[in-house]
C-alpha positions in Angstrom: -68.7 1.5 35.8 -69.9 -0.8 38.5 -70.5 0.3 42.1 -68.5 -1.5 44.7 -68.7 -1.0 48.5 -65.4 0.4 49.8 -65.3 -2.2 52.6 -65.3 -5.0 49.9 -63.0 -3.2 47.6 -60.3 -2.7 50.2 -60.9 -6.0 52.1 -57.6 -7.8 52.9 -57.0 -10.8 50.7 -54.2 -12.5 52.8 -53.2 -13.1 56.4 -50.3 -10.8 55.9 -52.4 -7.8 54.9 -54.9 -8.3 57.8 -54.7 -5.6 60.5 -55.5 -6.6 64.0 -56.5 -10.0 65.4 -52.9 -11.1 65.6 -53.6 -14.0 67.9 -56.3 -15.4 65.6 -54.1 -14.9 62.5 -51.2 -16.6 64.3 -53.4 -19.6 65.4 -54.8 -20.1 61.9 -51.5 -19.8 60.1 -49.9 -22.2 62.5 -52.8 -24.7 61.9 -52.3 -24.3 58.1 -48.5 -24.7 58.2 -48.6 -27.7 60.5 -51.6 -29.2 58.6 -53.5 -29.8 61.8 -56.8 -28.2 61.0 -60.0 -28.8 63.0 -63.1 -30.0 61.3 -64.9 -26.6 62.0 -64.1 -23.1 63.1 -66.6 -20.7 64.7 -65.9 -17.0 64.2 -67.9 -14.8 66.6 -67.9 -11.2 67.6 -69.6 -7.9 66.9 -70.0 -6.3 63.6 -66.9 -5.1 61.9 -64.2 -7.2 63.7 -63.3 -9.2 60.6 -65.2 -12.5 60.9 -66.1 -12.7 57.2 -62.7 -11.5 56.1 -60.9 -14.2 58.2 -63.3 -16.8 56.9 -62.7 -15.8 53.3 -58.9 -15.8 53.7 -59.0 -19.2 55.4 -61.2 -20.6 52.6 -58.7 -19.2 50.0 -55.8 -20.8 51.9 -57.7 -24.1 51.8 -58.4 -23.7 48.1 -62.1 -23.5 48.6 -64.3 -21.4 46.3 -65.9 -18.3 47.9 
């Protein structure tokens, strides 16, 4: 049995399952649906606000490997 950190085990895997940051989710989903993506996105904030989670979900939506 392998050990997995609970934060990684229960990390949201889609924009729909993400809690909070509604304005960021709305902006990113709108950019994806309209296919008007910028060449770079900068996620900033304190620890625990979901920067890595948002970056992983965005990469998955763009079919990038994480």
